[in-house]
N, C-alpha and C positions, 0 to 999 in steps of 0.2 A: 412495527414502525415507531419512530420517535419524532416528535415535533419539536424543533428548535427555532424559535422565532418564526420566520417566514418559510422555513424549509420542513418538508416531510422527508425523513431520512431512513433508509433501509440498508442493511448489510446483505449483499448478494454473494453467496458462495459460488464462485465460478469454476472451482475445481479442487483437486487435492494433488499433493506431490509429497516426496520425502527427500530429506537431506540428512547428511551424517549428524547424529546427535552430538558428538564431540565438537564438531564445527559450529553447531547451533548454540552451544553453551560455553564455548571457549575453555577457560581454565577450571570450570566447575567439574568435579569428578562425576563420572558416570553413576556411581552409587547414589548421588543426590539427584541429578536431573532425570534419571530413568524412573524415579518414583511417580513423576507426572507425565512422562512421555516414553512410552514403552517402545524400545527399538526393535527392528526386525533382524533377520539373520545377517544383514549387511550393515547393521548398526545405524540404520536410517530411521528417523522418527516421523510420524504422520503430521503433515501440515496442510493448511487450507490456503487458497487464494481468495480474497474477499475484495469485492468491488463495493464502494459506498455510493449509493444512489440518493441524490438529494434533488427534490422537486420543489420549485417556487411557482405555485400555480398562479399567483397574482401576476408575476412578471413573465410567465410562460417559459421558464427556464428549467432545463433538465441537466443535471451535473453528475458526471461519473468521476470517481476518484479511483485510479488504477483500474487495470483491465485483466490481470491475471497472466498466465503463461501463454495463452493463445493456442492455436491449432497447428502451427507450422512446425511440426515435429515428425521426424522419421520414427518408425517403430522402435528402433535401437536406442535413439537419443531419448525418446520419451520413457523407455523402460529404465534408463540409467537413473532417472530421477522419480520414477514411478508416477509420471505425470498423467493425470486423468482430468483433462480440461473439458468442462461442459460448455461447448460453444453456443448453446442456446440459453444459458442461464440469464444473462443480461437481457436477451431478447424476450424471454418470458416475463421478466420483471418489468420491462418497458410496455409490453402488451397489457400487463395488469393495470397500467395507468392510461391505457389508450394511446400509447406512443410506439414509435419504432426507432431504429438506429438513426434514421434521417432527422429525427426530432431532437436528438441530443444536441444541446447548445454548447456545452463546455465539458472538457475532459481535464481534470487536474492530474498531471503526470508527476508523481512524487519523485521518481527517478527512473532511470532507463534499464534497470536490471530486468532480465527476461521474466522472472517470476512475478514481477509487478506490472509489467507493461508489454509483455509479448502479445497481448490481445489488442494492441492498437491497430494492427494490420492483419490481413489474411492473404493467402496466395491468390493471385488474380486468376490463374488458370491451373497450370501444372505445379506440383510441389517443387521448390527449388528455383522457380522462375520469378517473375515480377510479383510485387505485392501491391495491395490497394488498402487505403484507409477504411477501417471498419465504421468510423463515424464521420462521414465525409463533409458534414455541414458544421461540425463542432470546432470551436477554438480550443486548441490544445495548449494548456498552460504549463510551462516548464521553466526552471531557472536557467538562465543562459550559461552559468558556470557549470552546471550539471551536464548541459549539452557539450560544452567544451571538454569536460572530463571524459565523457563517453567516447570522444574521438581521440583521446590521449590518456587512456587508463593506465593504472599501474600494472606491473606483472601479476599482482595479487588479485586484481579484480577484472582482468581483461576478459576472462571467459564469461562473465556475467552480461556483457554487452554484445548483442547480436544486431548487426546493421539492418537486417531485414525487418526487424521490429519497429524501426522508426524513420528510416531514410525516406520512405514513401510519404510520410507526414510532412517532412520538410520540403520534399519536391512539390507537394500539393499546396504549399504555403499556409498550412494549418497551424504550425507552431506559433504561439504568441509568447515571447520570451519575457520573463520576469528578471529584473536587474537589481542589483544592490543588496545590502545587508539587512535593510529594513523596508522591503518593498510594500507599497500600498496594494491592497486587493482590488481587482477590477469589479467586484460584485458586492452589493450591499449584503451585510450579514455574514461575511466571510473574512477571516484574517488568515495570515500566514505564520506558521512556525518553521523557521529555517533550521535544519539539523545538519551537522557536519561530521558526526562521529562515524557513521556507517559508510557514508560517501559524501563528497562535497555537495553542499547546497541541495540537500533533500528538501523538497517543498511540500510541507504538510499543511493541509487546510484545517482551519478552526471555524466551525459553524457557531454563530453567535446569535442569541435572541432571548428576550425575557429574562435576562440576568443569568443565562446558562451558557456554557461553552462545551462543545463536543470537539475533540481533537482526534483526527485520524493519525495514529501513532507511528505508522510506517515502520521502518526497521529500527527505530529507537526502542520500541517495546513490541516485538513481533507477535508474541503470545502472552497469555496470562502467566505461563511458566517463567517468563523473563521479567517478572515484576521487580525482583530484588535488584538494586542498582548494580551490584558487581556481576550479575548474570548476563553477560553480553556475549555476542557472537564473535567467533574467530574470524568471521568474514568482515568485521568492522575494521576500517582502515586506521581509525583512531579511537580505540576502546575507552581510554580515559575521558575523551570528549563525550562519548556515548554515556558514560556513567554520570558526568556532570549534567548533561541534558535531561537524563531521567530524573535526577534529584531536583532540577528546576521545575520539570513538569509535575513531579509529585507534590511539590510544595503548594502549587496552585490547585492541584486536584484534591488535596486533603483540606487546605485552608479555605479555598474559594469554590469548591464543588465542581471543578472541571471534570468532564466525563471523557473516558478513553475508548475509542473504537479500534479494534485490533485488525491487522491485515492478514494474519496467518494462523490464528487459533482455530483449530478444527471444530471446537465446541461452543466457544463464547464469542459473540460479536463484540461485546464491550462491557465495561464495568465502571462503577463509581468506587472510589477508594476511601479507606479510613486508615488508622494507625499513624505511623510516623514516617518521615521521609525515607530513612534507611531501612524501614521494615514495613512497607505498605501492605495492607490486606484489602481483599475485596469486601466492600460494604454491601453492594448489590450488583447483580447482573443487569444488563440493559436488554430490553425487548426491542431489538433492531431487525 
């Protein structure tokens, strides 16, 4: 656990999955990226799905950032991505602080790709039928333009958006949309970092307190293996924008001590950085 101002923050591993290593590293040659991410016989590398749990005990607020792949998978579809989702991981983390899913007050939805927020909903009864919100009393924060994009994606990213992951949230009136290019945060001690390289209007929370900032990096920096600015995913719609966003983030991390929390690293929850912007190095790992 890490304390940032009013928040106690934990990184909860909600599961593992695998994606093609070449797609995860774009133009970086396999001889380089495979040194830190060993591929299987299908060229897939191991990844984690991490949910950031932030607790403000004074305000009685429990916040989740992203929810993982979720459980709504047929065996064949799950095997395609080697998805092993632990549907009880967040439940256990909540029980550890004396809470349940009904006590979650806010869910920060960075974007609506299945590997980040398939866990927003569960099947109500039978697989393939209706879905129900997993956190029925929480406000679900999402940028409106990411919502718009999810309903009009490009051919390149259409497969990442699954309607069953989020339509039940909208039908229940649980989405609270963030608007604009510099939106204010609804919560004390939280700021937003808007990212547009991977997908439009990815909404990344920055937890602030006591002169420290912790940013959930989303798919700007999915793992520690993606620290180098040019090492960006082929999944990014605008890779040059991702590179510029990484450089902006690293300047603050190195100069001002911003901390990074990863969404997909199977071993590291987060790091503090040193070095220079174009060659950042891990100064220390975070106990999240």
